[in-house]
Structure formats: C-alpha cells, structure tokens
Backbone as JSON, one array per atom type, in Angstrom:
{
  "sequence": "MVLFLTSSPGGSTFDEKGVRIPCPLDERNSFVTLLKEHLPAQIKCLFVSSAPDDLERNEGVRSNFETAFKLSGIEVIKTECLDGRSGEITAEYLDEFDLLILTGGHVPTQNAFFEKIGLREKIADYKGVVVGISAGTMNSARVVYAMPELEGESLDKGFKRFIPGLGLTESMVIPHYQYLKTITLDGKKMMEEIAYPDSMGRRFYALCDGSFILRKDGKETIYGEAYIIEDGVIRQVCCDNQIV",
  "N": [[31.14, -24.13, 5.69], [33.76, -21.94, 4.81], [37.16, -22.09, 4.41], [40.18, -20.48, 4.96], [43.48, -21.17, 4.88], [46.14, -19.65, 5.94], [49.55, -18.47, 5.73], [50.5, -15.92, 6.44], [48.23, -13.29, 6.43], [48.85, -10.68, 5.98], [48.2, -7.25, 6.87], [49.55, -5.94, 8.86], [52.53, -4.1, 9.61], [55.87, -2.83, 10.22], [56.96, 0.2, 11.72], [59.51, 2.82, 11.42], [60.63, 2.72, 13.92], [60.35, 0.19, 14.72], [57.88, -0.53, 15.67], [54.83, -2.24, 15.59], [52.38, -1.63, 13.17], [49.15, -1.02, 11.65], [48.29, -2.1, 8.29], [47.09, -2.5, 4.89], [45.45, -5.66, 4.09], [47.17, -8.5, 2.69], [47.28, -8.57, -0.72], [48.23, -10.36, -2.54], [48.02, -13.18, -4.74], [45.28, -13.09, -4.99], [44.02, -13.0, -2.52], [42.53, -11.07, -0.93], [40.45, -10.43, -2.67], [39.16, -12.94, -2.95], [38.44, -13.38, -0.28], [36.6, -11.3, 0.18], [34.61, -12.1, -1.58], [33.38, -14.14, -0.23], [32.25, -13.09, 2.0], [29.7, -11.13, 3.69], [28.48, -7.75, 2.98], [28.76, -6.17, 5.25], [30.43, -7.08, 8.15], [30.65, -9.25, 11.03], [33.12, -10.06, 13.3], [35.1, -12.49, 14.91], [37.89, -12.89, 16.93], [39.96, -15.49, 17.63], [41.94, -16.41, 20.2], [45.5, -17.06, 20.5], [46.88, -16.83, 22.75], [45.5, -16.95, 25.48], [45.59, -15.65, 27.98], [46.93, -13.3, 27.63], [45.8, -10.49, 27.53], [46.23, -7.87, 26.69], [47.75, -8.2, 24.37], [45.87, -9.55, 22.8], [43.85, -7.64, 22.48], [45.31, -5.81, 21.05], [45.75, -7.18, 18.65], [43.11, -7.35, 17.73], [42.44, -4.61, 17.42], [44.34, -3.84, 15.52], [43.62, -5.38, 13.26], [41.05, -4.45, 12.81], [41.56, -1.92, 11.73], [43.1, -2.72, 9.52], [41.23, -4.17, 8.02], [39.49, -2.09, 7.32], [41.2, -0.52, 5.73], [41.4, -2.23, 3.64], [38.98, -2.21, 2.47], [36.9, -3.62, 3.69], [34.04, -3.72, 5.54], [33.57, -3.62, 8.91], [31.37, -4.28, 11.47], [31.24, -5.24, 14.0], [33.41, -6.53, 16.45], [34.95, -9.07, 18.42], [36.95, -10.61, 21.0], [37.88, -13.92, 21.56], [38.98, -15.28, 24.3], [40.78, -15.74, 27.4], [38.98, -14.35, 28.96], [36.46, -15.04, 28.22], [34.86, -17.18, 29.08], [32.35, -19.81, 29.13], [31.47, -20.97, 25.9], [29.3, -21.36, 23.03], [28.15, -23.23, 20.14], [26.18, -21.74, 18.96], [26.88, -19.2, 19.7], [29.23, -18.8, 18.17], [28.03, -18.76, 15.68], [26.99, -16.24, 15.52], [28.8, -14.67, 14.27], [30.27, -13.61, 11.19], [32.82, -14.07, 10.37], [35.52, -15.92, 11.53], [38.61, -15.6, 13.02], [41.42, -17.41, 13.46], [44.01, -16.84, 15.35], [47.58, -16.11, 15.09], [50.52, -17.49, 16.78], [51.88, -19.31, 19.54], [51.85, -22.66, 18.9], [51.24, -25.06, 20.59], [50.21, -23.76, 22.89], [47.96, -22.38, 21.96], [46.54, -24.59, 21.02], [45.97, -25.97, 23.39], [44.22, -24.15, 24.57], [42.1, -24.21, 22.73], [41.28, -26.82, 23.19], [40.46, -26.64, 25.84], [38.17, -24.99, 25.73], [36.54, -26.49, 24.18], [36.48, -26.19, 21.38], [36.71, -27.66, 19.01], [34.4, -29.31, 18.76], [32.43, -27.36, 18.77], [32.86, -25.74, 16.58], [32.47, -27.3, 14.43], [30.14, -27.39, 12.77], [29.97, -24.86, 11.81], [29.0, -22.22, 9.65], [30.1, -20.01, 8.44], [32.94, -17.97, 7.45], [36.25, -18.97, 7.97], [39.42, -17.91, 8.9], [42.6, -18.99, 9.16], [45.62, -18.14, 10.77], [48.95, -18.66, 10.58], [49.83, -20.2, 13.46], [47.13, -20.64, 13.99], [46.27, -21.66, 11.55], [47.79, -24.05, 11.52], [46.71, -25.41, 13.73], [44.23, -25.99, 12.75], [44.13, -28.42, 11.54], [43.28, -31.96, 11.46], [45.14, -33.7, 12.58], [47.71, -32.13, 14.13], [50.79, -30.75, 13.17], [52.93, -29.81, 15.4], [55.35, -28.01, 15.1], [58.56, -27.68, 16.52], [59.4, -24.56, 17.98], [60.27, -22.8, 19.94], [63.14, -22.11, 21.96], [64.81, -24.99, 23.03], [62.66, -26.71, 22.64], [62.96, -28.55, 20.53], [64.73, -30.31, 21.58], [63.54, -31.42, 23.73], [62.36, -34.31, 25.01], [59.82, -34.78, 25.85], [58.22, -33.1, 24.45], [55.42, -32.8, 22.46], [55.02, -33.42, 19.15], [53.0, -34.04, 17.42], [49.68, -33.54, 17.61], [46.15, -33.58, 18.55], [43.9, -31.68, 16.54], [41.59, -29.14, 15.31], [40.25, -30.42, 13.27], [39.35, -29.42, 10.83], [40.57, -29.7, 8.42], [42.62, -32.04, 6.6], [45.12, -31.31, 6.01], [48.42, -30.72, 6.95], [50.11, -27.94, 7.83], [53.04, -25.98, 7.35], [53.85, -22.83, 8.14], [55.27, -19.67, 6.96], [57.49, -20.4, 5.37], [59.49, -19.18, 3.8], [61.0, -17.87, 5.62], [61.6, -19.72, 7.69], [63.27, -21.55, 6.47], [65.72, -20.41, 6.6], [66.74, -20.31, 9.16], [67.95, -21.48, 12.42], [67.3, -23.73, 15.18], [67.98, -24.55, 18.45], [70.51, -25.22, 17.58], [70.0, -26.63, 15.28], [69.11, -26.88, 11.82], [66.07, -25.49, 10.9], [64.36, -26.53, 8.89], [65.77, -28.64, 7.34], [66.84, -30.27, 9.39], [64.9, -30.61, 11.29], [62.08, -30.37, 10.41], [62.14, -31.92, 7.99], [63.02, -34.61, 8.81], [60.82, -35.15, 10.49], [58.82, -35.49, 8.68], [58.73, -38.06, 7.74], [56.81, -40.61, 6.51], [54.69, -38.92, 6.43], [52.9, -35.98, 5.22], [53.64, -32.65, 4.7], [52.54, -29.3, 4.1], [54.26, -26.62, 3.02], [54.04, -23.24, 3.31], [54.61, -20.02, 1.94], [54.62, -16.62, 3.16], [51.82, -14.77, 2.1], [50.83, -16.73, 0.53], [48.3, -19.32, 0.42], [45.9, -21.85, 1.42], [42.77, -22.64, 0.18], [39.84, -23.95, 1.35], [36.87, -25.26, 0.29], [33.61, -26.47, -0.1], [34.49, -29.08, 0.29], [36.76, -29.27, -1.25], [40.2, -28.52, -1.73], [42.34, -25.86, -2.57], [45.46, -24.66, -3.57], [46.93, -21.51, -3.4], [49.44, -19.6, -4.68], [52.99, -19.48, -3.75], [54.16, -22.58, -2.78], [55.09, -25.63, -1.11], [55.56, -29.18, -0.96], [56.46, -31.29, 1.63], [57.59, -34.42, 2.15], [58.22, -37.59, 3.41], [60.86, -36.86, 3.98], [61.66, -35.4, 1.78], [61.55, -32.49, -0.27], [59.44, -30.69, -2.5], [58.52, -28.27, -4.91], [55.23, -27.16, -5.46], [53.57, -25.17, -6.31], [53.48, -21.81, -7.59], [53.79, -18.22, -7.11], [50.9, -16.4, -8.07], [49.75, -18.56, -9.24], [47.55, -21.46, -9.19], [46.8, -24.57, -7.6]],
  "CA": [[32.3, -23.36, 6.11], [34.83, -21.63, 3.88], [38.36, -22.05, 5.25], [41.43, -19.97, 4.4], [44.65, -21.55, 5.67], [47.17, -18.72, 5.51], [50.8, -18.32, 6.47], [50.23, -14.6, 6.99], [47.36, -12.54, 5.52], [49.19, -9.26, 6.02], [47.41, -6.47, 7.82], [50.41, -5.17, 9.76], [53.93, -3.93, 9.25], [56.6, -2.16, 11.29], [57.44, 1.53, 11.38], [60.96, 2.98, 11.51], [61.05, 2.44, 15.29], [60.1, -1.22, 14.99], [56.56, -0.7, 16.27], [53.86, -2.83, 14.66], [51.3, -0.73, 12.8], [48.26, -1.63, 10.66], [48.39, -1.83, 6.87], [46.09, -3.33, 4.22], [45.68, -7.08, 3.97], [48.02, -8.89, 1.57], [46.44, -8.83, -1.89], [48.84, -11.36, -3.43], [47.31, -14.43, -5.04], [43.83, -12.82, -4.95], [43.48, -13.3, -1.2], [41.5, -10.12, -0.51], [39.32, -10.6, -3.58], [38.45, -14.17, -2.58], [37.85, -13.19, 1.04], [35.41, -10.46, 0.01], [33.59, -12.87, -2.29], [32.71, -15.07, 0.68], [31.76, -12.35, 3.16], [28.67, -10.13, 3.41], [28.97, -6.38, 2.84], [29.14, -5.75, 6.59], [30.75, -8.32, 8.84], [30.95, -9.39, 12.45], [34.34, -10.85, 13.3], [35.58, -12.99, 16.2], [39.3, -13.24, 16.95], [40.18, -16.58, 18.57], [43.3, -16.13, 20.67], [46.54, -18.07, 20.69], [47.46, -16.55, 24.07], [44.26, -16.55, 26.15], [45.79, -14.82, 29.16], [47.61, -12.06, 27.25], [44.67, -9.68, 27.07], [46.73, -6.71, 25.97], [48.1, -8.66, 23.03], [44.65, -9.88, 22.07], [43.2, -6.39, 22.09], [46.14, -5.21, 20.02], [45.45, -7.89, 17.4], [41.78, -6.94, 17.29], [42.51, -3.22, 16.96], [45.14, -3.79, 14.29], [42.85, -5.92, 12.14], [39.93, -3.55, 12.52], [42.09, -0.92, 10.8], [43.51, -3.39, 8.29], [40.01, -4.44, 7.25], [39.02, -0.82, 6.77], [42.12, -0.14, 4.67], [41.22, -3.17, 2.52], [37.63, -2.07, 1.95], [35.98, -4.55, 4.34], [33.36, -2.99, 6.6], [33.37, -4.43, 10.11], [30.43, -3.6, 12.37], [31.39, -5.77, 15.35], [34.52, -7.46, 16.69], [35.15, -9.55, 19.79], [38.04, -11.55, 21.22], [37.62, -15.13, 22.31], [40.2, -15.54, 25.05], [40.57, -16.17, 28.76], [37.88, -13.62, 29.59], [35.19, -15.33, 27.55], [34.02, -18.16, 29.75], [31.74, -20.86, 28.31], [30.93, -20.56, 24.61], [28.47, -22.35, 22.37], [28.13, -23.16, 18.68], [25.28, -20.63, 18.61], [27.66, -17.96, 19.84], [30.08, -18.68, 16.99], [27.19, -18.45, 14.52], [26.69, -14.81, 15.5], [29.87, -13.99, 13.54], [30.46, -13.98, 9.79], [34.23, -14.41, 10.17], [36.32, -16.32, 12.67], [40.04, -15.57, 12.74], [42.25, -18.19, 14.39], [45.18, -15.99, 15.29], [48.9, -16.72, 15.15], [51.17, -17.52, 18.08], [52.53, -20.56, 19.91], [50.89, -23.71, 18.53], [50.71, -25.85, 21.72], [49.43, -22.92, 23.8], [46.65, -22.18, 21.34], [45.89, -25.89, 20.97], [45.45, -26.25, 24.73], [43.07, -23.28, 24.76], [41.02, -24.77, 21.93], [40.81, -28.01, 23.89], [39.79, -26.22, 27.08], [36.84, -24.42, 25.45], [35.79, -27.42, 23.35], [36.25, -25.53, 20.1], [36.58, -28.64, 17.93], [33.01, -29.7, 18.63], [31.54, -26.2, 18.58], [33.11, -25.11, 15.28], [32.32, -28.32, 13.39], [29.04, -27.09, 11.84], [29.97, -23.42, 11.54], [28.69, -22.01, 8.23], [30.71, -18.78, 7.95], [34.3, -18.0, 6.93], [37.32, -19.11, 8.96], [40.77, -17.61, 8.43], [43.69, -19.38, 10.05], [46.87, -17.4, 10.6], [50.11, -19.31, 11.18], [49.44, -21.22, 14.43], [45.7, -20.93, 13.78], [46.22, -22.58, 10.41], [48.34, -25.34, 11.93], [45.77, -26.04, 14.65], [43.01, -26.33, 12.05], [44.22, -29.78, 11.02], [42.82, -33.06, 12.32], [46.37, -33.97, 13.33], [48.52, -30.92, 14.02], [52.24, -30.82, 13.32], [53.39, -28.73, 16.28], [56.78, -27.91, 14.83], [59.28, -26.95, 17.57], [59.69, -23.18, 17.61], [60.92, -22.1, 21.04], [64.4, -22.7, 22.37], [64.71, -26.17, 23.87], [61.56, -27.6, 22.29], [63.4, -29.63, 19.65], [65.55, -31.22, 22.39], [62.7, -31.91, 24.81], [61.77, -35.61, 24.66], [58.41, -34.76, 26.21], [57.47, -32.17, 23.59], [54.58, -33.54, 21.52], [55.05, -32.78, 17.84], [51.77, -34.35, 16.71], [48.61, -33.42, 18.6], [44.83, -33.43, 17.93], [43.51, -30.31, 16.22], [40.17, -28.85, 15.13], [39.65, -31.33, 12.31], [38.75, -28.69, 9.7], [41.31, -30.11, 7.24], [43.62, -33.07, 6.8], [46.41, -30.75, 5.6], [49.33, -30.22, 7.98], [50.77, -26.79, 7.2], [54.16, -25.26, 7.96], [53.8, -21.46, 7.61], [56.48, -18.83, 6.93], [58.59, -21.2, 4.85], [60.58, -18.34, 3.27], [61.8, -17.48, 6.79], [62.07, -20.87, 8.46], [64.35, -22.27, 5.78], [66.97, -19.67, 6.79], [67.12, -20.18, 10.57], [68.22, -22.68, 13.2], [66.73, -23.81, 16.52], [68.75, -25.5, 19.24], [71.65, -25.64, 16.78], [69.56, -27.43, 14.14], [68.39, -26.18, 10.77], [64.64, -25.69, 11.14], [63.74, -27.39, 7.89], [66.51, -29.85, 7.0], [67.16, -31.14, 10.52], [63.73, -30.79, 12.15], [60.86, -30.66, 9.65], [62.31, -33.03, 7.04], [62.92, -35.91, 9.49], [59.47, -35.34, 11.02], [57.89, -35.77, 7.58], [58.78, -39.46, 7.34], [55.49, -41.2, 6.61], [53.69, -37.84, 6.51], [52.99, -34.93, 4.2], [53.46, -31.27, 5.17], [52.46, -28.24, 3.1], [55.03, -25.45, 3.45], [53.52, -22.05, 2.65], [55.27, -18.73, 2.15], [53.69, -15.53, 3.44], [51.15, -14.35, 0.88], [50.22, -17.92, -0.06], [47.28, -19.89, 1.29], [45.05, -22.93, 0.93], [41.34, -22.35, 0.32], [38.99, -25.14, 1.4], [35.46, -24.92, 0.04], [32.83, -27.59, -0.65], [35.27, -30.3, 0.37], [37.91, -29.22, -2.15], [41.25, -27.59, -1.3], [43.12, -25.28, -3.65], [46.62, -23.89, -3.14], [47.16, -20.24, -4.1], [50.74, -19.0, -4.41], [54.19, -20.31, -3.59], [53.96, -23.62, -1.78], [55.94, -26.81, -1.26], [55.2, -30.38, -0.22], [57.56, -32.0, 2.28], [57.06, -35.76, 2.36], [59.26, -38.62, 3.53], [62.18, -36.25, 4.0], [61.96, -34.76, 0.5], [60.72, -31.32, -0.56], [59.26, -30.32, -3.91], [57.62, -27.13, -5.1], [54.0, -27.57, -6.15], [52.83, -24.01, -6.79], [54.22, -20.55, -7.61], [52.95, -17.04, -6.99], [49.96, -16.15, -9.18], [49.26, -19.84, -9.78], [46.75, -22.26, -8.28], [46.88, -26.02, -7.77]],
  "C": [[33.24, -23.15, 4.92], [36.08, -21.37, 4.71], [39.55, -21.54, 4.46], [42.56, -20.35, 5.36], [45.82, -20.7, 5.2], [48.45, -18.89, 6.33], [50.73, -16.98, 7.2], [49.36, -13.85, 5.99], [47.71, -11.07, 5.41], [48.38, -8.54, 7.08], [48.23, -5.69, 8.82], [51.82, -5.11, 9.2], [54.62, -3.23, 10.41], [57.07, -0.79, 10.82], [58.95, 1.62, 11.59], [61.51, 2.71, 12.91], [60.81, 0.98, 15.68], [58.78, -1.5, 15.67], [55.59, -1.22, 15.23], [52.71, -1.86, 14.43], [50.42, -1.41, 11.74], [48.62, -1.23, 9.23], [47.34, -2.69, 6.17], [46.45, -4.81, 4.25], [46.49, -7.38, 2.7], [47.15, -9.29, 0.38], [47.03, -9.87, -2.84], [47.96, -12.6, -3.56], [45.8, -14.32, -4.82], [43.21, -13.06, -3.58], [42.33, -12.37, -0.82], [40.26, -10.26, -1.38], [38.49, -11.82, -3.2], [37.78, -14.03, -1.22], [36.57, -12.38, 0.94], [34.27, -11.22, -0.65], [32.77, -13.75, -1.34], [32.18, -14.41, 1.94], [30.62, -11.43, 2.76], [29.28, -8.72, 3.36], [29.44, -5.81, 4.17], [29.34, -7.0, 7.43], [30.89, -8.15, 10.35], [32.09, -10.41, 12.55], [34.75, -11.23, 14.72], [37.03, -13.41, 16.06], [39.53, -14.3, 18.04], [41.66, -16.59, 18.94], [44.21, -17.35, 20.63], [47.2, -17.92, 22.06], [46.32, -16.05, 24.96], [44.43, -15.63, 27.34], [46.47, -13.49, 28.86], [46.58, -11.11, 26.65], [45.12, -8.46, 26.29], [47.09, -7.07, 24.53], [46.85, -8.9, 22.2], [43.91, -8.63, 21.61], [43.99, -5.68, 21.0], [45.89, -5.85, 18.66], [44.1, -7.44, 16.85], [41.81, -5.52, 16.71], [43.24, -3.11, 15.63], [44.32, -4.26, 13.09], [41.63, -5.08, 11.82], [40.37, -2.48, 11.51], [42.48, -1.55, 9.47], [42.31, -3.71, 7.4], [39.51, -3.16, 6.57], [39.89, -0.39, 5.59], [41.95, -1.03, 3.43], [39.79, -3.15, 1.98], [36.63, -3.08, 2.49], [35.36, -3.83, 5.54], [33.03, -3.92, 7.76], [32.47, -3.66, 11.07], [30.51, -4.12, 13.8], [32.61, -6.67, 15.4], [34.53, -7.85, 18.16], [36.37, -10.45, 19.82], [37.54, -12.74, 22.01], [38.92, -15.53, 23.0], [39.85, -15.93, 26.47], [39.46, -15.46, 29.49], [36.51, -14.18, 29.23], [34.28, -16.3, 28.29], [33.46, -19.19, 28.78], [31.21, -20.28, 27.0], [30.14, -21.7, 24.01], [28.62, -22.23, 20.86], [27.26, -22.0, 18.22], [25.99, -19.3, 18.74], [28.56, -17.75, 18.62], [29.27, -18.26, 15.78], [26.78, -16.99, 14.45], [27.68, -14.04, 14.62], [29.97, -14.52, 12.12], [31.87, -14.51, 9.54], [34.88, -14.76, 11.5], [37.78, -16.28, 12.25], [40.77, -16.33, 13.84], [43.63, -17.58, 14.33], [46.48, -16.78, 15.4], [49.49, -16.67, 16.55], [51.86, -18.85, 18.3], [51.53, -21.7, 19.75], [50.39, -24.5, 19.73], [49.86, -25.03, 22.69], [48.03, -22.69, 23.24], [45.87, -23.5, 21.32], [45.25, -26.24, 22.31], [44.22, -25.4, 25.03], [41.87, -23.8, 23.97], [40.41, -25.99, 22.62], [40.0, -27.63, 25.13], [38.37, -25.74, 26.82], [36.0, -25.33, 24.54], [35.51, -26.9, 21.96], [36.04, -26.52, 18.97], [35.11, -29.02, 17.69], [32.12, -28.52, 18.24], [31.71, -25.53, 17.22], [32.76, -26.05, 14.12], [31.26, -27.97, 12.35], [28.92, -25.6, 11.53], [29.83, -23.19, 10.04], [29.36, -20.76, 7.64], [32.1, -19.01, 7.38], [35.28, -18.09, 8.09], [38.64, -18.78, 8.28], [41.76, -18.04, 9.5], [44.93, -18.57, 9.72], [47.97, -18.16, 11.32], [49.69, -20.41, 12.16], [47.98, -21.61, 14.28], [45.48, -21.86, 12.6], [46.69, -23.96, 10.81], [47.37, -26.11, 12.82], [44.43, -26.36, 14.02], [42.97, -27.79, 11.61], [43.64, -30.8, 12.0], [43.97, -33.52, 13.2], [47.3, -32.8, 13.07], [50.0, -31.27, 14.11], [52.68, -29.6, 14.11], [54.91, -28.65, 16.16], [57.48, -27.16, 15.97], [59.63, -25.54, 17.11], [60.38, -22.38, 18.7], [62.18, -22.85, 21.45], [64.18, -23.87, 23.33], [63.64, -27.16, 23.45], [62.01, -28.78, 21.42], [64.23, -30.68, 20.41], [64.73, -31.92, 23.48], [62.01, -33.2, 24.39], [60.28, -35.65, 24.97], [57.57, -33.83, 25.36], [56.72, -32.95, 22.52], [54.5, -32.79, 20.19], [53.79, -33.05, 17.02], [50.63, -34.45, 17.73], [47.27, -33.25, 17.89], [44.5, -31.96, 17.7], [42.01, -30.19, 16.03], [39.49, -29.76, 14.13], [38.97, -30.65, 11.14], [39.39, -29.09, 8.38], [42.22, -31.27, 7.62], [45.03, -32.52, 6.56], [47.19, -30.23, 6.8], [50.22, -29.16, 7.35], [51.96, -26.32, 8.04], [54.15, -23.86, 7.36], [55.19, -20.82, 7.59], [57.7, -19.58, 6.39], [59.77, -20.35, 4.4], [61.51, -17.88, 4.4], [62.41, -18.7, 7.48], [63.22, -21.59, 7.79], [65.71, -21.6, 5.99], [67.49, -19.72, 8.22], [67.39, -21.54, 11.21], [67.51, -22.58, 14.55], [67.49, -24.88, 17.28], [69.92, -26.07, 18.45], [71.3, -26.49, 15.57], [68.9, -26.55, 13.09], [66.91, -26.54, 10.87], [64.01, -26.66, 10.14], [64.49, -28.71, 7.72], [66.68, -30.82, 8.16], [66.01, -31.32, 11.5], [62.52, -31.22, 11.33], [61.02, -31.86, 8.72], [62.25, -34.39, 7.73], [61.52, -36.19, 10.03], [58.47, -35.69, 9.94], [57.92, -37.23, 7.13], [57.41, -40.11, 7.59], [54.37, -40.19, 6.66], [53.88, -36.86, 5.37], [52.7, -33.58, 4.86], [53.34, -30.34, 3.96], [53.16, -27.01, 3.64], [54.57, -24.24, 2.63], [54.39, -20.84, 2.95], [54.21, -17.7, 2.5], [53.13, -15.01, 2.13], [50.51, -15.51, 0.13], [49.22, -18.51, 0.93], [46.61, -21.08, 0.61], [43.61, -22.55, 1.19], [40.58, -23.67, 0.29], [37.54, -24.72, 1.28], [34.8, -26.12, -0.61], [33.66, -28.88, -0.72], [36.5, -30.34, -0.51], [38.91, -28.2, -1.64], [42.1, -27.16, -2.5], [44.25, -24.46, -3.05], [46.74, -22.65, -4.02], [48.54, -19.73, -3.7], [51.83, -20.01, -4.11], [54.03, -21.3, -2.44], [54.79, -24.85, -2.14], [55.31, -27.98, -0.5], [56.48, -30.99, 0.33], [57.01, -33.35, 2.69], [58.2, -36.76, 2.37], [60.66, -38.03, 3.39], [62.58, -35.52, 2.74], [61.02, -33.59, 0.28], [60.62, -31.12, -2.06], [58.28, -29.17, -3.99], [56.42, -27.58, -5.91], [53.21, -26.39, -6.7], [53.71, -22.78, -6.68], [53.26, -19.4, -7.39], [52.13, -16.85, -8.27], [49.58, -17.43, -9.92], [48.37, -20.5, -8.73], [46.92, -23.73, -8.62], [45.74, -26.64, -6.96]]
}
C-alpha cells in the first residue's frame, strides 16, 4: 500500500456565487507528480464516504473528483462510492480498485461507518494507493485523534477524543492547520485551548492544505508546511517545497 495523508488535495473551489466547482488537484509539494508515479495510466477509483447516508453529497464528491482528475491528467475509467448503499464488502472488492479515497467530513461519523463495514480488517492487505482527505486522513491512524469540531463537542464529557482507527499509520494528523489556528469552538481557541492540552503525552502532526505525509515501504515522509504538537508545545518541522 502507498498512503497519502493529506489535509486537502485540492480538486474543488468556489465560484462567485459560493457554489463548489471542480478544479485541478493541488500541485504544491509535488503531490500530483507523486500520485501519478504510483498509479497506472488508467485507474479505477473508490470513494469511501464520511457520511454514508448522505447519498447526494457522496455522488457530488465522486462527480467533482472525476472532473478534477481529468483536469490533472489522470484518466479514470471507473468510479464507485462506498457508502450506505453498498452492503457487505470484501477485501477482494477493494482490490478491484487502483485508488481508494477516504473522503473528508465528520471524523466520528466516518469512524463509525468504517467500524460497521469492518474496513480495518479488509483494507489491511490492500496493495493499491490510498489517499486520505482530512477526516479520512485522521481515521487512517491506529489511534485517531477525533478533535472536537462541532458546536458542543469540546464541552461534552461523553465525546471520545481518542478512538480506534484503520491502523494504516501511527501518525495522528490535524488537518487544515492554517485555518484551525484562527478559529474558536465553544468559546475556546481550537489549537491553544483544545489541541495543545490534548497533546500531553502524545504527538500530533498539524498539516496545512497542500501539505501531506507519504507512507511507502514502512517509511513516512512529510511534504510541505507541517508542525509537530507534543506535550502542549508546537514546533515547525517542514516548509513548503521541503521534505522531512
């Protein structure tokens, strides 16, 4: 398996009316070049949902990425959505696809769906390329940091911030760092008053959009602007157009 842990791989933007429209994938930090290197000339792609019951959303994601791939010079000959319509799946079914995309969304909702379909066991020996996007990246970890993101979650004593994930990596990722460091949730600063305290005894990798971690042959490499948050302290470990 080749694993790309992204914050956001691009592929969409907003028009003047605020409607999401397709655009090429984000080429920063050689993402598109590296992705193409690990894919065949023609690909079959499976989109694994973060909202299994929101079929309209899932089809929108699939349609958007079909166009984004085309705009980025990636030829897609088949796409499917893995969501609430799919029923029982097998490891053999996953092997029919060259690329699995673990889509973005609400981390606990996606995590529960992964658990329901037994994805951890079925993806373990997958030999293709996996791209995690935001929540999909976070749920790729053995232990997932489910950072509070919806109103009330940071105040809810029953909200589980650390949950079992797919076990594809040991790295716990916080995506969209360039945005999260500017906002508050439940009256708390997302990073300083939520993520930093949660990092005591742990290590988080904070990625900006356009940055990613590539896992291949048991080795992980950071591409682009990234930070480590550990024991309540943050430090920058990589810049754009650099690798670590």
